[in-house]
C-alpha positions as CSV (number, residue, x, y, z in Angstrom):
1,M,-1.8,17.9,15.7
2,V,-5.1,19.9,16.1
3,K,-4.6,23.6,15.4
4,N,-6.1,26.1,17.8
5,K,-7.2,29.7,17.4
6,I,-8.2,32.4,19.8
7,C,-11.9,33.1,19.9
8,A,-13.5,36.5,20.6
9,K,-13.5,35.9,24.4
10,G,-9.8,35.1,24.4
11,M,-10.3,31.4,24.9
12,L,-8.6,28.7,22.9
13,E,-10.9,27.1,20.4
14,K,-10.1,24.0,18.3
15,D,-9.9,24.5,14.5
16,F,-13.0,22.8,13.2
17,T,-11.4,21.9,9.9
18,Q,-9.0,19.6,11.7
19,E,-11.7,17.5,13.4
20,D,-13.1,14.1,12.3
21,T,-16.5,15.7,11.7
22,W,-15.0,18.0,9.1
23,R,-13.3,15.1,7.4
24,I,-16.8,13.7,6.7
25,F,-17.6,16.5,4.4
26,R,-14.3,16.1,2.6
27,I,-15.0,12.4,2.2
28,M,-18.5,13.1,0.9
29,S,-17.1,15.6,-1.6
30,E,-14.8,12.9,-3.0
31,F,-17.7,10.5,-3.4
32,V,-19.9,13.1,-5.1
33,D,-17.1,14.1,-7.5
34,G,-16.4,10.5,-8.4
35,F,-20.1,9.6,-8.9
36,E,-20.7,12.6,-11.0
37,V,-17.9,12.0,-13.4
38,L,-17.8,8.2,-13.6
39,S,-21.6,7.6,-13.8
40,N,-21.5,8.9,-17.4
41,V,-18.6,6.7,-18.5
42,G,-20.6,3.6,-19.3
43,K,-19.0,0.1,-19.2
44,A,-15.4,0.1,-18.0
45,V,-12.6,-2.2,-17.0
46,S,-10.2,-1.4,-14.1
47,I,-6.6,-2.3,-14.8
48,F,-4.0,-2.6,-12.0
49,G,-0.2,-3.1,-12.1
50,S,3.1,-1.9,-10.8
51,A,4.0,1.8,-11.0
52,R,7.7,0.8,-11.1
53,T,7.7,-1.1,-14.4
54,G,9.8,0.7,-17.0
55,R,8.8,1.4,-20.6
56,E,11.4,-1.1,-21.9
57,S,9.7,-4.0,-20.0
58,R,7.7,-6.6,-21.9
59,F,5.1,-6.2,-19.2
60,Y,4.7,-2.5,-20.2
61,K,4.1,-3.5,-23.9
62,Q,1.7,-6.2,-22.9
63,A,-0.3,-3.9,-20.7
64,E,-0.6,-1.4,-23.5
65,E,-1.8,-4.2,-25.8
66,I,-4.3,-5.5,-23.2
67,A,-5.8,-2.1,-22.8
68,Y,-5.9,-1.6,-26.6
69,H,-8.0,-4.7,-27.1
70,I,-10.3,-3.9,-24.2
71,A,-10.9,-0.4,-25.5
72,R,-11.6,-1.8,-29.0
73,E,-14.4,-3.9,-27.4
74,G,-16.1,-0.6,-26.3
75,Y,-14.9,-0.5,-22.7
76,A,-13.4,2.6,-20.9
77,V,-10.1,1.8,-19.2
78,I,-9.6,2.9,-15.6
79,T,-6.2,2.9,-13.9
80,G,-4.6,4.5,-10.9
81,S,-3.3,7.2,-13.3
82,G,0.3,6.7,-12.3
83,P,3.4,5.6,-14.2
84,G,4.5,2.1,-15.1
85,L,1.8,-0.3,-16.1
86,M,-0.9,2.2,-15.3
87,E,0.6,4.5,-17.9
88,A,0.9,1.7,-20.4
89,A,-2.8,0.8,-20.0
90,N,-3.9,4.4,-20.4
91,K,-1.7,4.6,-23.5
92,G,-3.3,1.5,-25.0
93,A,-6.8,2.9,-24.4
94,R,-6.0,6.2,-26.1
95,K,-4.3,4.4,-29.0
96,A,-7.6,2.5,-29.5
97,K,-9.5,5.9,-29.3
98,G,-11.2,4.6,-26.1
99,Q,-11.9,6.4,-22.9
100,S,-8.7,6.7,-20.8
101,I,-9.4,7.4,-17.1
102,G,-7.1,7.8,-14.2
103,L,-8.0,7.8,-10.5
104,N,-5.1,9.5,-8.9
105,I,-4.2,9.3,-5.2
106,H,-2.5,12.0,-3.2
107,L,0.7,10.6,-1.7
108,P,3.7,12.0,0.3
109,C,5.8,11.5,-2.9
110,E,3.4,13.3,-5.2
111,Q,2.0,11.2,-8.0
112,R,0.7,13.1,-11.1
113,P,-1.6,11.6,-13.7
114,N,0.4,10.2,-16.6
115,K,0.2,11.9,-20.0
116,Y,-2.2,9.4,-21.5
117,V,-5.0,10.0,-19.0
118,D,-7.9,12.0,-20.6
119,T,-10.2,12.1,-17.6
120,A,-8.5,12.5,-14.2
121,L,-9.9,12.4,-10.7
122,G,-7.9,13.1,-7.6
123,F,-8.5,11.4,-4.2
124,R,-7.1,11.9,-0.8
125,Y,-8.7,8.7,0.7
126,F,-7.8,5.3,-0.6
127,F,-11.1,3.8,0.4
128,V,-13.1,6.3,-1.7
129,R,-10.9,5.6,-4.7
130,K,-11.3,1.8,-4.2
131,V,-15.1,2.2,-4.3
132,M,-14.8,4.0,-7.7
133,F,-12.6,1.2,-9.1
134,V,-15.2,-1.4,-8.2
135,K,-18.5,0.4,-8.8
136,Y,-17.9,1.3,-12.4
137,A,-15.9,-1.7,-13.6
138,K,-17.2,-4.7,-15.5
139,A,-13.9,-6.5,-14.9
140,F,-10.6,-6.2,-13.0
141,V,-7.4,-7.0,-14.8
142,I,-4.5,-7.6,-12.4
143,L,-1.1,-7.2,-14.0
144,P,2.2,-8.0,-12.2
145,G,2.6,-5.6,-9.3
146,G,3.2,-5.0,-5.7
147,F,1.2,-4.3,-2.5
148,G,-1.2,-1.9,-4.1
149,T,-2.0,-4.4,-6.9
150,L,-2.4,-7.2,-4.5
151,D,-4.7,-5.0,-2.4
152,E,-7.0,-4.4,-5.3
153,F,-7.0,-8.1,-6.3
154,F,-7.9,-9.3,-2.8
155,E,-10.5,-6.6,-2.4
156,A,-12.3,-7.8,-5.5
157,V,-12.2,-11.5,-4.7
158,T,-13.3,-10.8,-1.1
159,L,-16.3,-8.8,-2.3
160,I,-17.3,-11.6,-4.6
161,Q,-16.7,-14.3,-2.1
162,T,-18.8,-12.6,0.5
163,E,-21.5,-11.8,-2.1
164,R,-21.3,-8.1,-1.5
165,I,-21.2,-7.7,-5.3
166,N,-22.2,-10.1,-8.1
167,K,-19.4,-12.1,-9.7
168,F,-17.5,-10.4,-12.5
169,P,-14.3,-11.2,-14.3
170,V,-11.1,-10.9,-12.2
171,I,-8.2,-11.7,-14.5
172,L,-4.7,-12.3,-13.4
173,F,-2.2,-11.7,-16.3
174,N,1.0,-13.8,-16.6
175,R,0.7,-17.2,-15.0
176,K,4.4,-17.4,-14.2
177,Y,4.3,-14.3,-12.1
178,W,1.3,-15.3,-10.1
179,K,2.1,-19.0,-9.8
180,P,3.8,-18.9,-6.4
181,L,0.9,-16.9,-4.9
182,L,-1.7,-19.2,-6.3
183,G,0.2,-22.2,-5.1
184,W,0.2,-20.8,-1.6
185,L,-3.5,-20.0,-1.7
186,K,-4.3,-23.6,-2.9
187,K,-1.9,-25.5,-0.7
188,T,-1.8,-23.5,2.5
189,V,-4.8,-21.2,2.7
190,C,-7.3,-23.7,1.1
191,G,-5.5,-26.6,2.6
192,C,-6.0,-25.2,6.1
193,G,-9.7,-24.7,5.4
194,N,-9.5,-20.9,5.4
195,I,-11.1,-20.7,2.0
196,D,-13.1,-23.2,-0.1
197,R,-11.8,-24.7,-3.3
198,E,-14.6,-23.0,-5.1
199,D,-13.2,-19.6,-4.0
200,L,-10.2,-20.3,-6.3
201,E,-12.6,-20.2,-9.2
202,I,-13.5,-16.5,-8.6
203,F,-10.6,-15.5,-10.7
204,I,-8.8,-16.8,-13.8
205,T,-5.3,-16.5,-15.2
206,V,-4.2,-15.8,-18.8
207,D,-0.9,-15.3,-20.6
208,E,-1.7,-13.6,-23.9
209,P,-2.9,-9.9,-24.1
210,R,-5.8,-10.8,-26.5
211,E,-7.1,-13.4,-24.0
212,V,-8.0,-10.7,-21.5
213,A,-10.6,-9.0,-23.7
214,Q,-11.8,-12.4,-25.0
215,A,-12.4,-13.6,-21.4
216,I,-14.4,-10.5,-20.6
217,K,-16.4,-10.9,-23.8
218,K,-17.1,-14.6,-23.1
219,F,-18.2,-13.9,-19.5
220,Y,-20.9,-11.4,-20.6
221,A,-22.0,-13.5,-23.5
222,V,-22.9,-16.2,-21.0
223,K,-24.0,-13.9,-18.2
224,P,-25.5,-10.6,-19.4
225,G,-25.5,-7.7,-16.9
226,G,-22.8,-7.5,-14.4
227,K,-22.1,-6.6,-10.8
228,G,-24.7,-5.4,-8.3
């Protein structure tokens, strides 16, 4: 609901800060803050996964190990800053004495950056946050997760498929978890002609934590540079 106030002449006047035009400035400020902080980070890898995974889960331990090896290769680790597998990834990065970054999103149920985040940025708008994940990442690592994790996975492969960015490693971790989805993409989506078979080569799947860092290293050994 747009708030109103009484102007000097006694007439109702809409509160400018509630208008779409005002939101443009808020959006711009989030972009500026993100660019200023992350442009100095250097090469980084964005890691995604469920916020609901407990610390006792093997996925948590694997996420920590994945981030550890990535950080040891000289990459900063970027997560959504929340609990679960995001926390595990930030923990692994810190353990390796790497840069541990969290891009927090303001939600109705408040999410605070986990205790292993060294550099935190807060966002009101999902789309601004998603730009930051892509723009400063040399790779995406997709751990078992839900809608948010799937959203980031499909965002990356869509940008690569449509050549909005250059190809970079998109790595799905744990073949068993992703097998039903990949089977559906191959049999149904590709089978109906809605994607090409080559589109299924945009991403790879691995099962061992060390394989993630190795896959990233191999990609850039063959293809120096990175995304556009």
